[in-house]
C-alpha positions as CSV (number, residue, x, y, z in Angstrom):
1,M,0.0,0.0,0.0
2,E,2.8,2.4,0.8
3,Q,4.4,1.9,-2.6
4,L,1.1,2.4,-4.3
5,F,0.5,5.6,-2.3
6,A,4.0,6.8,-3.0
7,Q,3.4,6.4,-6.8
8,Y,-0.2,7.6,-7.0
9,P,-1.1,9.6,-4.0
10,L,-4.0,11.4,-5.6
11,V,-5.6,8.2,-6.9
12,V,-5.4,6.5,-3.5
13,I,-6.9,9.6,-1.8
14,L,-9.8,9.8,-4.3
15,I,-10.5,6.1,-3.9
16,L,-10.6,6.4,-0.1
17,A,-12.7,9.6,-0.3
18,N,-15.2,7.8,-2.6
19,Y,-15.6,4.9,-0.2
20,L,-16.1,7.4,2.7
21,V,-18.9,9.1,0.8
22,V,-20.5,5.7,-0.1
23,L,-20.4,4.7,3.6
24,L,-21.8,8.1,4.7
25,S,-24.6,7.7,2.1
26,I,-25.4,4.2,3.2
27,F,-25.5,5.3,6.8
28,H,-27.9,8.1,5.9
29,L,-30.0,5.8,3.8
30,I,-30.4,3.3,6.6
31,F,-31.1,5.7,9.5
32,R,-32.3,9.0,8.1
33,S,-34.3,8.5,4.9
34,H,-37.9,8.0,4.2
35,Y,-37.5,5.2,1.7
36,T,-39.2,1.8,2.0
37,L,-37.1,-1.4,2.5
38,T,-37.2,-2.3,-1.2
39,Q,-36.1,1.2,-2.2
40,R,-33.3,1.2,0.4
41,L,-32.0,-2.1,-0.9
42,N,-32.1,-0.8,-4.5
43,W,-30.2,2.3,-3.4
44,M,-27.6,0.2,-1.6
45,V,-26.9,-1.8,-4.7
46,L,-26.7,1.4,-6.7
47,L,-24.3,3.0,-4.2
48,W,-21.8,0.1,-4.4
49,I,-22.1,-0.7,-8.1
50,L,-21.7,2.9,-9.4
51,P,-18.7,4.2,-7.5
52,V,-19.0,7.9,-8.3
53,F,-22.5,8.3,-9.8
54,G,-24.3,6.3,-7.1
55,P,-23.7,8.7,-4.2
56,V,-24.3,11.7,-6.4
57,T,-27.5,10.3,-7.7
58,Y,-28.7,9.3,-4.2
59,W,-28.1,12.7,-2.7
60,Y,-29.7,14.4,-5.7
61,F,-32.9,12.4,-5.5
62,W,-33.0,12.7,-1.7
63,Q,-32.9,16.5,-1.9
64,K,-35.4,16.5,-4.7
65,G,-37.8,14.2,-2.6
66,K,-37.2,16.4,0.5
67,K,-38.3,19.5,-1.4
68,T,-41.5,17.9,-2.8
69,G,-42.4,16.3,0.6
70,N,-42.1,12.7,-0.6
């Protein structure tokens, strides 16, 4: 890991940051969202399969649903 970090520090930091955002999104999805169980499971799959677009899409739709009251 140290050798990889020494060669590509930005890539390692971006990967770690991505997984931190995914974990934060999953925590929010489980404990603070209004989605049903099926919707939550679908979001979890999306968050892990789509590394960058999953969390961005989740937070976008959560904010959109919050504004409309859904």
